[in-house]
C-alpha positions as CSV (number, residue, x, y, z in Angstrom):
1,X,0.6,25.8,22.8
2,X,-1.4,26.5,25.8
3,X,-0.8,27.9,29.0
4,X,1.1,26.7,31.9
5,X,-2.3,24.7,33.6
6,X,-2.4,22.9,30.1
7,X,0.8,21.1,31.2
8,X,0.4,17.6,32.0
9,X,3.6,16.6,32.3
10,X,7.3,16.1,30.2
11,X,8.6,13.2,28.5
12,X,10.9,11.6,31.3
13,X,12.0,8.5,28.4
14,X,11.3,7.5,24.9
15,X,10.7,3.4,23.7
16,X,10.8,2.6,19.9
17,X,10.7,-1.2,19.7
18,X,11.4,-2.1,15.8
19,X,10.8,-5.8,16.3
20,X,7.5,-6.2,17.1
21,X,7.1,-8.5,20.8
22,X,10.8,-7.9,21.9
23,X,12.4,-5.6,24.1
24,X,12.9,-2.2,22.4
25,X,15.7,0.8,22.7
26,X,15.1,3.8,24.4
27,X,15.7,7.1,22.1
28,X,16.8,10.8,22.9
29,X,14.5,11.8,20.0
30,X,12.0,10.5,17.9
31,X,10.8,11.8,14.5
32,X,7.1,10.7,14.1
33,X,5.3,10.3,11.2
34,X,1.8,9.4,10.7
35,X,2.3,5.8,11.2
36,X,4.0,6.8,15.0
37,X,7.2,7.1,16.0
38,X,9.7,6.2,12.8
39,X,10.6,2.6,12.6
40,X,8.3,1.3,15.8
41,X,7.4,-2.2,15.1
42,X,8.1,-1.7,11.4
43,X,9.1,-5.2,11.7
44,X,7.5,-8.4,13.3
45,X,8.5,-12.0,13.9
46,X,6.2,-13.3,11.0
47,X,4.6,-17.6,10.6
48,X,4.1,-19.9,7.6
49,X,0.5,-18.8,8.0
50,X,1.1,-15.0,7.9
51,X,0.5,-14.5,11.8
52,X,2.9,-12.3,13.7
53,X,4.9,-12.9,17.0
54,X,2.7,-11.7,20.3
55,X,1.7,-12.0,23.5
56,X,-1.5,-12.9,22.6
57,X,-3.4,-15.5,20.2
58,X,-5.9,-13.8,17.3
59,X,-6.6,-13.1,14.1
60,X,-3.6,-11.3,12.9
61,X,-1.5,-12.4,16.0
62,X,0.1,-15.7,17.5
63,X,1.7,-16.3,21.3
64,X,5.3,-16.7,20.8
65,X,6.2,-17.2,24.1
66,X,10.7,-16.1,24.3
67,X,10.5,-12.7,22.3
68,X,10.5,-10.5,25.0
69,X,13.9,-11.9,26.0
70,X,15.1,-10.7,22.9
71,X,15.9,-7.1,22.2
72,X,16.2,-5.0,18.5
73,X,17.4,-1.7,17.6
74,X,18.4,0.2,14.7
75,X,22.5,0.9,13.6
76,X,20.8,3.9,12.3
77,X,17.3,5.6,11.6
78,X,18.2,8.6,9.5
79,X,16.7,9.5,7.0
80,X,14.9,5.8,6.7
81,X,15.3,2.5,9.1
82,X,16.9,-0.6,8.0
83,X,16.9,-3.9,8.9
84,X,17.3,-3.7,12.7
85,X,19.8,-5.4,15.0
86,X,18.2,-8.8,16.7
87,X,20.0,-8.9,20.4
88,X,20.1,-12.5,21.5
89,X,19.6,-12.8,26.1
90,X,22.9,-10.9,26.9
91,X,23.0,-8.4,24.6
92,X,24.9,-9.6,21.7
93,X,24.2,-9.1,17.6
94,X,22.9,-11.7,16.3
95,X,24.4,-12.6,12.5
96,X,20.9,-14.0,11.5
97,X,17.8,-12.6,13.3
98,X,15.9,-15.2,10.9
99,X,17.9,-17.8,11.9
100,X,18.5,-17.2,15.5
101,X,14.7,-16.7,15.4
102,X,14.3,-20.2,14.3
103,X,16.7,-21.5,16.9
104,X,15.4,-19.7,19.9
105,X,11.5,-20.0,19.7
106,X,12.3,-23.9,18.3
107,X,9.9,-23.3,15.2
108,X,11.1,-23.7,11.7
109,X,8.8,-21.5,10.1
110,X,9.2,-18.3,11.2
111,X,10.9,-14.9,9.2
112,X,11.9,-11.5,10.2
113,X,9.7,-9.5,8.3
114,X,9.0,-5.7,7.3
115,X,5.8,-4.4,7.8
116,X,3.0,-4.8,4.5
117,X,0.0,-4.2,3.9
118,X,-1.0,-5.6,7.5
119,X,-0.1,-3.7,10.3
120,X,2.2,-5.0,13.0
121,X,0.4,-2.3,15.8
122,X,-2.0,-4.0,17.9
123,X,-4.1,-1.2,17.5
124,X,-3.2,2.7,17.2
125,X,0.2,4.1,16.6
126,X,1.1,6.0,19.9
127,X,0.9,4.7,23.4
128,X,1.6,7.3,26.5
129,X,1.8,6.2,30.3
130,X,2.3,7.9,32.9
131,X,4.6,7.9,36.1
132,X,1.3,8.3,38.3
133,X,0.3,5.7,37.3
134,X,3.6,3.1,37.0
135,X,4.5,4.0,40.4
136,X,0.8,2.9,41.5
137,X,1.2,-0.2,40.1
138,X,4.1,-0.6,42.3
139,X,2.8,0.3,45.5
140,X,0.3,-2.4,44.5
141,X,2.8,-5.3,43.8
142,X,5.5,-4.5,46.5
143,X,9.1,-6.6,46.1
144,X,7.7,-7.4,42.0
145,X,10.1,-5.1,40.1
146,X,7.7,-3.2,37.9
147,X,9.0,-0.4,35.4
148,X,7.1,0.7,32.4
149,X,9.4,-2.3,30.1
150,X,6.4,-4.1,30.9
151,X,4.0,-2.3,29.6
152,X,5.4,-1.4,26.6
153,X,4.4,2.4,25.8
154,X,6.3,4.6,23.7
155,X,6.4,7.4,25.3
156,X,6.4,7.9,29.7
157,X,5.5,11.0,30.7
158,X,6.7,12.5,33.9
159,X,3.2,13.2,35.8
160,X,3.6,16.4,38.6
161,X,3.5,15.5,42.1
162,X,-0.2,14.4,43.4
163,X,-1.4,13.8,40.3
164,X,-4.2,10.9,40.7
165,X,-3.1,6.9,39.1
166,X,-4.9,6.5,35.9
167,X,-4.8,10.3,34.8
168,X,-4.5,9.2,31.0
169,X,-8.3,8.9,31.2
170,X,-8.7,12.0,31.3
171,X,-7.0,12.5,28.4
172,X,-8.9,10.2,26.3
173,X,-11.0,12.5,23.1
174,X,-8.4,15.4,23.6
175,X,-5.4,16.4,21.6
176,X,-1.8,17.7,22.8
177,X,0.7,19.4,21.7
178,X,4.1,17.6,22.5
179,X,7.0,19.5,22.2
180,X,7.6,22.2,19.4
181,X,5.3,20.6,16.6
182,X,4.0,17.5,17.3
183,X,0.4,16.9,17.6
184,X,-1.7,13.8,18.6
185,X,-5.1,13.0,19.5
186,X,-6.2,10.8,22.5
187,X,-9.1,8.1,21.9
188,X,-9.1,5.3,23.9
189,X,-6.8,3.3,26.3
190,X,-5.4,-0.5,25.8
191,X,-6.9,-3.5,27.1
192,X,-3.6,-5.8,28.7
193,X,-2.8,-9.0,28.6
194,X,-0.7,-11.8,29.7
195,X,2.3,-10.2,28.6
196,X,2.3,-7.6,30.9
197,X,3.2,-10.6,33.7
198,X,6.0,-12.3,31.5
199,X,9.9,-11.7,32.2
200,X,11.7,-10.1,30.2
201,X,15.5,-9.1,30.8
202,X,15.7,-8.6,34.6
203,X,12.0,-8.1,35.3
204,X,11.1,-11.8,36.8
205,X,7.2,-13.4,35.5
206,X,4.4,-12.3,38.2
207,X,0.7,-12.7,37.6
208,X,0.2,-10.0,40.4
209,X,1.0,-7.4,37.7
210,X,-2.3,-8.1,35.5
211,X,-4.2,-9.0,38.8
212,X,-3.8,-5.4,40.1
213,X,-4.8,-4.0,37.4
214,X,-8.2,-6.1,36.3
215,X,-9.0,-5.3,39.5
216,X,-8.7,-1.6,39.8
217,X,-9.1,-0.5,36.3
218,X,-10.6,-3.2,34.2
219,X,-7.6,-4.4,32.4
220,X,-6.6,-1.1,30.8
221,X,-3.8,0.9,31.3
222,X,-2.5,4.0,29.5
223,X,-3.8,6.4,26.7
224,X,-3.6,5.5,22.7
225,X,-2.8,7.9,20.5
226,X,-3.0,8.6,16.6
227,X,-0.8,11.6,14.9
228,X,-2.6,14.7,14.1
229,X,0.1,16.8,13.1
230,X,3.5,14.9,12.4
231,X,6.5,16.6,14.3
232,X,9.9,15.4,16.8
233,X,9.2,14.2,20.3
234,X,12.2,14.2,23.0
235,X,12.9,13.7,26.6
236,X,12.3,16.9,28.4
237,X,9.5,17.7,26.4
238,X,6.3,19.3,27.4
239,X,2.9,17.6,26.9
240,X,0.2,20.2,26.4
241,X,-3.4,19.5,26.5
242,X,-5.8,21.4,23.7
């Protein structure tokens, strides 16, 4: 498992996003399989061309502004997540997610769809961010409310005092054990887009967030990982490199 010198931090918060590009749900524990947190981004808003609602336009994704004002959660998560609940901007569960999405987005060609052959993930299944990096961003954009929701990680790791920002870069190419059995391998970081600036819930729109990341770190933020050995992640678990 490694010794104390290998401990890079402990899990501060866990996030799962049942419907891609909507606000997610905070968890105290999460089962993690080869695909990532069980149920994470398992559903997405799909249009008539088969593209998924996102904060950007790519071959697979279509920008759909307004999704971040909504949240999603599972009414139950064991053993297999069923259809998620969609919550409106006031936190109320909507009765018919597809009908609500069509009205909310002003499009009649979208539907809530479960993942099929085409992955809903932008890149890799697990995004890890540190408090050291998050605190640096807050210092760079004083007056702009910033928390991890802007960057949509699955895992926020609390790092020891004095840890430099962007310490995640040092983990690329390394494996880590999380808790008792979960093992992951860090492969690269995420290239950020305008989604980090967008308003959501109580976070206002601000172009300063992405500008700071672009200036200091080439638009890259977090550490993306693949799952080596499935297991369970819990708030308070140690993250041990090696």
